[in-house]
C-alpha positions as CSV (number, residue, x, y, z in Angstrom):
1,M,15.2,2.6,24.1
2,H,14.8,6.2,25.1
3,E,12.2,9.0,24.5
4,T,13.5,11.9,22.5
5,N,11.9,15.2,23.4
6,T,12.3,18.2,21.0
7,D,9.5,20.5,22.7
8,E,11.9,23.4,23.4
9,P,12.8,26.6,21.4
10,G,15.2,26.0,18.5
11,G,14.9,22.3,18.7
12,E,14.5,21.9,15.1
13,A,17.5,24.0,14.3
14,R,19.8,21.8,16.4
15,H,18.8,18.7,14.4
16,G,20.6,18.5,11.1
17,W,19.5,16.2,8.3
18,W,22.0,13.6,9.2
19,A,21.1,13.5,12.7
20,T,17.3,13.3,11.8
21,L,18.0,10.5,9.4
22,R,19.9,8.5,12.0
23,A,17.3,9.1,14.5
24,S,14.4,7.8,12.1
25,L,16.4,4.7,11.4
26,S,17.4,3.9,14.8
27,G,14.4,2.3,16.2
28,D,14.4,4.6,19.3
29,H,11.1,6.1,20.6
30,H,10.2,9.6,19.8
31,D,7.2,11.8,21.1
32,Y,5.4,13.0,18.0
33,T,3.0,15.1,19.9
34,T,5.5,17.9,20.9
35,G,8.3,19.8,19.4
36,S,9.2,20.4,15.8
37,L,6.4,19.3,13.5
38,K,8.7,19.2,10.4
39,R,11.0,16.9,12.3
40,A,8.1,14.6,13.5
41,I,7.2,14.2,9.9
42,L,10.6,13.4,8.8
43,L,11.3,11.0,11.7
44,L,8.0,9.0,10.5
45,A,8.2,9.5,6.9
46,I,12.0,8.4,6.2
47,P,11.5,4.9,7.4
48,M,8.0,4.7,6.0
49,V,9.2,6.0,2.4
50,L,12.3,3.5,2.6
51,E,9.9,0.7,3.7
52,L,7.5,1.2,0.8
53,A,10.5,2.0,-1.6
54,M,11.5,-1.5,-0.9
55,E,8.2,-2.9,-1.6
56,S,8.3,-0.8,-4.9
57,L,11.8,-2.2,-5.7
58,F,10.5,-5.8,-5.1
59,A,7.5,-5.1,-7.5
60,I,10.0,-3.8,-10.3
61,C,12.5,-6.6,-9.7
62,D,9.7,-9.2,-9.9
63,I,8.3,-7.9,-13.0
64,F,11.7,-7.5,-14.6
65,W,12.5,-11.2,-14.3
66,V,8.8,-12.3,-15.1
67,A,8.8,-10.1,-18.2
68,K,11.7,-12.3,-19.5
69,L,9.3,-15.4,-19.6
70,G,7.1,-13.6,-22.2
71,S,3.9,-11.5,-22.4
72,A,1.9,-14.5,-21.3
73,A,3.6,-14.7,-18.0
74,T,3.5,-11.0,-17.4
75,A,-0.3,-10.9,-18.2
76,A,-0.9,-13.7,-15.7
77,V,0.9,-11.7,-13.0
78,G,-1.2,-8.8,-13.9
79,L,-4.5,-10.7,-13.6
80,S,-3.4,-12.4,-10.5
81,E,-2.5,-9.2,-8.8
82,S,-5.7,-7.7,-9.9
83,V,-7.5,-10.3,-7.8
84,M,-4.9,-10.0,-5.1
85,T,-5.9,-6.4,-4.7
86,L,-9.2,-7.5,-3.0
87,Y,-7.1,-8.9,-0.2
88,Y,-4.9,-5.9,-0.1
89,A,-8.3,-4.0,0.3
90,I,-9.1,-6.1,3.4
91,A,-5.6,-5.8,4.9
92,V,-5.4,-2.0,4.3
93,G,-8.9,-1.5,5.6
94,L,-8.2,-3.4,8.8
95,S,-4.9,-1.7,9.1
96,M,-6.4,1.7,8.9
97,A,-8.5,0.8,12.0
98,V,-5.8,-0.6,14.0
99,T,-3.4,2.2,13.1
100,A,-6.0,4.8,14.2
101,T,-6.7,3.0,17.4
102,V,-3.2,2.3,18.4
103,S,-2.0,5.8,17.5
104,R,-4.8,7.3,19.5
105,R,-4.1,5.1,22.5
106,I,-0.2,5.9,22.3
107,G,-1.0,9.5,22.1
108,A,-3.2,9.1,25.2
109,R,-0.4,7.3,27.0
110,N,-2.1,4.0,27.0
111,P,0.1,1.4,25.6
112,E,-1.8,-1.6,27.1
113,G,-4.9,-0.6,25.3
114,A,-3.0,-0.3,21.9
115,A,-1.5,-3.7,22.4
116,K,-5.0,-5.2,22.9
117,A,-6.3,-3.5,19.9
118,G,-3.4,-5.0,17.8
119,A,-4.1,-8.5,19.0
120,Q,-7.8,-8.4,18.0
121,G,-6.8,-7.1,14.5
122,I,-4.3,-10.2,14.2
123,Y,-7.0,-12.6,15.1
124,V,-9.4,-11.1,12.4
125,C,-6.5,-11.5,9.9
126,L,-5.9,-15.1,10.8
127,A,-9.7,-15.9,10.3
128,V,-10.1,-14.1,6.9
129,G,-6.9,-15.6,5.5
130,L,-7.7,-19.2,6.5
131,L,-11.3,-19.0,5.3
132,T,-10.6,-17.5,1.9
133,G,-7.2,-19.2,1.1
134,L,-8.5,-22.6,0.4
135,P,-11.1,-21.7,-2.1
136,C,-8.4,-19.6,-4.0
137,W,-6.0,-22.6,-3.9
138,L,-8.7,-24.9,-5.3
139,Y,-10.1,-22.7,-8.0
140,A,-7.2,-21.0,-9.3
141,P,-7.8,-21.7,-13.0
142,E,-11.4,-20.7,-12.8
143,I,-10.3,-17.2,-11.1
144,L,-8.0,-16.7,-14.1
145,G,-10.8,-17.5,-16.5
146,L,-13.2,-15.2,-14.9
147,M,-10.5,-12.4,-15.3
148,G,-10.5,-12.9,-19.1
149,A,-7.3,-15.0,-19.4
150,S,-6.4,-16.6,-22.7
151,P,-5.7,-20.2,-22.6
152,E,-2.0,-19.6,-22.9
153,V,-2.1,-17.2,-20.0
154,A,-4.2,-19.6,-17.9
155,A,-1.8,-22.5,-18.6
156,V,1.2,-20.4,-17.4
157,G,-0.3,-18.8,-14.6
158,T,-2.5,-21.2,-12.6
159,D,0.3,-22.4,-10.0
160,Y,1.3,-18.7,-9.7
161,T,-2.2,-17.7,-8.9
162,R,-2.7,-20.7,-6.6
163,I,0.2,-19.8,-4.4
164,T,-0.3,-16.0,-4.5
165,L,-4.0,-16.1,-3.6
166,G,-3.9,-19.3,-1.5
167,A,-1.4,-17.9,1.1
168,N,-3.0,-14.5,1.2
169,V,-2.9,-14.9,5.1
170,V,0.8,-14.0,5.1
171,V,0.1,-10.7,3.2
172,L,-2.8,-10.0,5.7
173,L,-0.4,-10.5,8.6
174,L,2.4,-8.5,7.2
175,F,0.0,-5.5,6.7
176,M,-1.6,-5.7,10.2
177,N,1.7,-6.0,12.0
178,N,3.2,-3.2,10.3
179,A,0.1,-1.2,11.1
180,I,0.7,-1.8,14.7
181,F,4.3,-0.5,14.4
182,R,3.2,2.6,12.5
183,G,0.4,3.4,14.8
184,A,2.8,3.3,17.7
185,G,5.4,5.5,15.9
186,D,7.7,2.6,15.5
187,A,8.1,3.2,11.7
188,A,11.6,1.9,11.6
189,L,10.6,-1.7,12.8
190,S,8.0,-1.7,10.1
191,M,10.6,-0.8,7.6
192,R,13.1,-3.5,8.6
193,A,10.4,-6.1,8.4
194,L,9.5,-5.4,4.8
195,W,13.3,-4.8,3.9
196,L,13.9,-8.4,5.3
197,G,11.1,-10.0,3.6
198,N,11.4,-8.3,0.1
199,G,15.1,-8.6,0.3
200,I,15.0,-12.3,0.5
201,N,12.3,-12.3,-2.3
202,I,14.4,-10.2,-4.6
203,V,17.5,-12.5,-4.2
204,L,15.4,-15.8,-4.6
205,D,13.4,-14.5,-7.6
206,P,16.0,-15.3,-10.5
207,F,17.2,-18.6,-8.7
208,L,13.8,-20.0,-8.6
209,I,12.4,-18.7,-11.9
210,F,15.4,-19.7,-14.0
211,G,16.9,-22.5,-11.9
212,W,20.3,-20.8,-11.2
213,G,22.9,-23.0,-9.3
214,F,21.4,-26.0,-7.5
215,F,17.8,-24.4,-7.6
216,P,15.0,-26.0,-9.6
217,E,13.8,-24.1,-12.6
218,M,10.2,-23.2,-11.7
219,G,9.3,-20.5,-14.1
220,L,6.4,-18.3,-13.1
221,T,5.6,-20.7,-10.1
222,G,9.1,-19.8,-8.8
223,A,8.2,-16.1,-8.6
224,A,5.2,-16.9,-6.3
225,T,7.3,-19.2,-4.2
226,A,10.1,-16.7,-3.7
227,T,7.4,-14.1,-2.7
228,L,6.0,-16.5,-0.2
229,I,9.2,-17.4,1.4
230,G,10.3,-13.8,1.6
231,R,7.1,-12.5,3.2
232,S,6.8,-15.3,5.7
233,V,10.2,-14.6,7.0
234,G,9.1,-10.9,7.3
235,V,6.0,-11.9,9.4
236,L,8.1,-14.1,11.7
237,Y,10.4,-11.1,12.3
238,Q,7.5,-8.9,13.1
239,F,6.1,-11.3,15.7
240,H,9.5,-11.7,17.2
241,M,9.7,-7.8,17.6
242,L,6.3,-7.7,19.1
243,A,6.9,-10.4,21.7
244,A,10.3,-9.2,22.5
245,G,9.1,-5.7,23.6
246,T,11.1,-3.8,21.1
247,C,8.0,-2.1,19.9
248,R,6.1,0.4,22.0
249,V,3.3,-1.9,21.8
250,K,4.4,-5.0,24.0
251,M,2.2,-8.0,22.9
252,R,2.6,-10.4,25.7
253,G,0.2,-12.3,28.1
254,P,-2.9,-10.4,28.8
255,A,-2.7,-8.4,25.4
256,W,-3.5,-11.6,23.5
257,H,-6.8,-12.3,25.4
258,F,-9.7,-12.5,23.0
259,D,-11.9,-9.6,23.6
260,L,-15.1,-9.8,21.6
261,P,-16.4,-6.3,22.4
262,A,-13.0,-4.7,21.3
263,M,-12.9,-6.9,18.2
264,L,-16.5,-5.8,17.0
265,K,-15.6,-2.1,17.6
266,L,-12.5,-2.7,15.5
267,L,-14.5,-4.5,12.9
268,R,-17.1,-1.6,12.9
269,M,-14.3,1.0,12.3
270,S,-12.5,-1.2,9.6
271,F,-15.6,-1.7,7.7
272,G,-15.3,1.8,6.3
273,G,-11.8,1.2,5.5
274,I,-12.3,-2.3,3.8
275,A,-15.1,-0.7,1.8
276,Q,-13.0,2.3,0.9
277,M,-10.1,0.0,-0.3
278,A,-12.4,-2.6,-2.0
279,I,-14.0,0.4,-4.0
280,A,-10.7,1.4,-5.1
281,T,-9.0,-1.9,-5.7
282,T,-12.1,-3.6,-7.4
283,S,-12.1,-0.5,-9.9
284,W,-8.6,-1.6,-10.8
285,V,-10.0,-5.2,-11.4
286,G,-12.6,-3.6,-13.6
287,L,-10.0,-1.7,-15.5
288,M,-7.9,-4.9,-16.1
289,R,-10.9,-6.7,-17.3
290,I,-11.5,-3.8,-19.9
291,M,-7.7,-4.0,-20.8
292,A,-7.9,-7.8,-21.4
293,K,-10.1,-7.0,-24.6
294,F,-7.2,-5.4,-26.2
295,G,-4.9,-8.5,-26.2
296,D,-1.8,-9.7,-24.3
297,D,0.6,-7.0,-25.5
298,A,-1.7,-4.2,-24.3
299,L,-2.3,-6.1,-21.0
300,A,1.5,-6.7,-20.6
301,G,2.3,-3.1,-21.2
302,Y,-0.4,-1.9,-18.8
303,T,0.9,-4.4,-16.2
304,I,4.5,-3.1,-16.5
305,A,3.4,0.5,-16.4
306,I,1.4,-0.1,-13.3
307,R,4.5,-1.7,-11.5
308,I,6.4,1.4,-12.4
309,L,3.5,3.6,-11.1
310,I,3.7,1.5,-7.9
311,F,7.4,2.2,-7.6
312,T,6.7,5.8,-7.4
313,L,3.3,5.8,-5.3
314,L,4.4,3.6,-2.6
315,P,7.0,5.8,-1.2
316,S,4.4,8.6,-1.5
317,W,2.1,6.4,0.5
318,G,4.9,6.4,3.0
319,L,4.3,10.3,3.4
320,S,0.7,9.8,3.6
321,N,1.0,7.1,6.5
322,A,3.2,9.4,8.3
323,A,0.4,12.1,8.3
324,A,-2.0,9.5,9.4
325,T,0.0,8.5,12.5
326,L,0.5,12.1,13.4
327,V,-3.2,12.8,13.2
328,G,-4.0,9.8,15.4
329,Q,-1.4,10.6,18.1
330,N,-2.0,14.3,18.2
331,L,-5.7,13.8,18.5
332,G,-5.1,11.4,21.4
333,A,-3.0,14.0,22.9
334,K,-5.9,16.4,22.4
335,R,-3.9,18.6,20.0
336,P,-6.2,18.9,16.8
337,D,-4.6,21.9,15.4
338,R,-1.0,20.3,15.5
339,A,-2.9,17.3,13.6
340,Q,-4.2,19.6,10.9
341,R,-0.8,21.5,10.5
342,S,0.9,17.9,10.1
343,V,-1.4,16.9,7.3
344,L,-1.0,20.3,5.2
345,L,2.7,20.2,5.6
346,T,2.9,16.6,4.4
347,G,0.6,17.4,1.7
348,F,3.1,20.0,0.3
349,F,5.9,17.5,0.6
350,N,4.0,14.9,-1.4
351,V,3.0,17.4,-4.1
352,A,6.6,18.3,-4.8
353,F,7.8,14.6,-4.8
354,L,5.0,13.4,-7.3
355,G,5.2,16.7,-9.3
356,F,8.8,15.6,-10.1
357,A,7.8,12.1,-10.7
358,S,5.1,13.3,-13.4
359,V,7.6,15.2,-15.3
360,V,9.7,12.2,-15.5
361,F,6.9,10.1,-16.7
362,I,5.8,12.5,-19.3
363,T,9.2,13.0,-20.9
364,C,10.8,9.6,-20.5
365,A,7.9,7.2,-20.5
366,P,9.1,4.8,-23.3
367,L,12.7,4.5,-21.9
368,L,11.4,3.4,-18.6
369,V,9.0,0.6,-19.9
370,G,11.9,-0.4,-22.3
371,V,14.1,-1.4,-19.2
372,F,11.6,-4.3,-18.8
373,T,10.9,-5.4,-22.2
374,S,12.1,-5.1,-25.9
375,D,8.8,-5.7,-27.4
376,E,7.8,-2.5,-29.3
377,A,4.0,-3.1,-29.1
378,V,4.4,-3.6,-25.2
379,I,6.5,-0.4,-24.9
380,A,4.2,1.6,-26.9
381,H,1.1,0.7,-24.6
382,G,2.9,0.9,-21.4
383,G,4.7,4.3,-22.4
384,K,1.3,5.8,-23.1
385,C,-0.1,4.5,-19.9
386,L,2.6,6.3,-17.8
387,R,2.5,9.5,-19.8
388,I,-1.3,9.9,-19.4
389,I,-1.6,8.8,-15.9
390,G,1.4,11.2,-14.9
391,Y,-0.7,14.3,-15.9
392,G,-2.8,13.6,-12.8
393,F,0.1,12.9,-10.5
394,V,0.1,16.4,-8.8
395,F,-3.5,16.4,-7.9
396,Y,-3.4,12.9,-6.6
397,A,-0.5,13.6,-4.4
398,W,-2.6,16.2,-2.4
399,G,-5.6,14.0,-2.4
400,M,-4.1,10.8,-1.0
401,V,-2.6,12.8,2.0
402,M,-6.1,14.3,2.7
403,T,-7.8,10.8,2.5
404,Q,-5.1,9.3,4.9
405,A,-5.8,12.1,7.4
406,F,-9.4,11.0,7.6
407,N,-8.3,7.4,8.1
408,G,-5.7,8.4,10.9
409,A,-8.6,10.1,12.7
410,G,-10.6,7.0,12.6
411,D,-13.1,8.5,10.0
412,T,-13.0,5.7,7.4
413,M,-16.3,6.3,5.9
414,T,-15.5,9.8,4.4
415,P,-13.2,8.5,2.0
416,T,-15.3,5.5,1.3
417,W,-18.1,7.6,-0.4
418,M,-15.2,9.8,-2.2
419,N,-13.7,6.6,-3.7
420,L,-17.2,5.3,-4.6
421,I,-17.8,8.4,-6.5
422,A,-14.5,8.9,-8.1
423,F,-13.6,5.2,-9.0
424,W,-16.9,3.5,-9.6
425,I,-19.4,6.2,-10.5
426,V,-16.9,7.9,-12.8
427,Q,-13.7,6.0,-13.5
428,V,-14.9,2.6,-14.6
429,P,-18.0,3.7,-16.7
430,L,-15.8,6.5,-18.2
431,A,-13.0,3.8,-19.0
432,W,-15.5,1.6,-20.7
433,Y,-17.1,4.4,-22.7
434,L,-13.8,5.9,-23.8
435,A,-12.2,2.6,-24.6
436,I,-14.9,0.6,-26.1
437,E,-17.9,2.9,-27.2
438,T,-15.8,5.6,-28.6
439,G,-13.0,3.3,-30.0
440,Y,-10.3,5.3,-28.2
441,G,-8.8,2.0,-27.0
442,P,-6.4,1.5,-24.2
443,A,-5.8,5.3,-24.0
444,G,-9.4,5.6,-22.9
445,V,-8.7,3.6,-19.7
446,F,-5.6,5.6,-18.9
447,W,-7.4,8.9,-19.2
448,S,-10.1,7.6,-16.9
449,V,-7.5,7.0,-14.2
450,A,-6.0,10.5,-14.4
451,L,-9.4,12.1,-14.3
452,A,-10.7,10.1,-11.4
453,D,-7.6,10.8,-9.3
454,T,-8.1,14.5,-9.9
455,L,-11.9,14.2,-9.0
456,L,-10.9,12.5,-5.7
457,T,-8.8,15.5,-4.8
458,C,-11.4,18.0,-5.5
459,L,-13.7,16.0,-3.1
460,A,-11.4,15.4,-0.3
461,T,-9.9,19.0,0.2
462,P,-12.9,21.0,1.1
463,V,-14.3,18.2,3.4
464,F,-11.1,18.1,5.2
465,L,-10.8,21.8,5.7
466,R,-14.2,21.7,7.2
467,G,-12.5,20.0,10.2
468,K,-15.3,17.6,11.5
469,W,-12.7,14.7,11.6
470,K,-11.1,16.5,14.6
471,T,-14.0,15.4,16.9
472,R,-14.1,11.7,15.7
473,E,-14.0,9.3,18.7
474,V,-12.1,6.0,18.5
């Protein structure tokens, strides 16, 4: 490994696109607190975008095969994934705190402190996963019932829900380890872990669902099994990289010592992140519960549309994660102005990307949903969902970068109250009112999403420009 320094005049000009692409994927170490800011964004964002593009590709491939089992199976996946978002909230919330802490320590040239923080985060994930996984395994049918599943959906989806929710510790560890990589600036390692895990998942999916070759035909349960196997392999790879010292954060010996004060500090910081994500993700559970009132076709169309949206948004989150890492490392290096410039520049990149995506959704929505199903009723609902939510994409593109900047600075509470206002005070009640009270139907849910995303951006931008996040201590 070597440290690449581009902190000299003309450094950016000498690095072409191809050289930057190769450098971003090489796994070499770079200094993100000096040199060309555009190049720093690209070096971090390229592997992060590719990492999350693979996650998106997995989501699309998974629903592609599951949709062939019928609308009941597709609806079961949608309901289970809605509950799984609660664990994503915990995983992402903890990851925010770890990324902020690790990036700040790396920026301050303290890799030992970064390793200790990462270890405490892993311990928390193990505890949460083991304590919550067993109840989910035992009460999977009841969970589906609470989500409003029809008897047919519950019959098809119980084993899928049991495996997906019961083994949530694997997802928690996958998020946590990648947060350590990202905070350290080793985005290429994070990318490789997800590509390995999701690549295995994509390959196994049709074999286990339909019983190709010598594999058993497991139906929807096969999709959950493929996911568990793939992600578990990804986690094993992550631990190998951390132990081997390939990452800047070398987690060996003393780094694994249990440190209660450090863990409590991490938990205090992560509380805002967990609450932030819980507010956002439970709002999706609420929306799914409202959608369930309109039948399996509407629910299936909504589920397919959300998977397509994820395909677009996860790479965009890669850009936002790059901004968070740059904020943390540059604040650690006592360069707050550079941290702010990195956020503004990343925001412009994201607006351009999601602006293009919104045009595609608005003009080609039925065609996109039609790739996954031939059911005209499902296509109608899914197409309308994509088109309406697409109207708010340009605004959300800017807002998601702003909120990640707060998280990268360790200020997880500011995005929390913003999410509370946008998603629970506005989005869910508005969805209920438009869809149920006014008789606007599923379209009312879709409009509530677009309007809430726009509101979030309107809240985040002036607070970010005020600049109090620059003085946050981690």
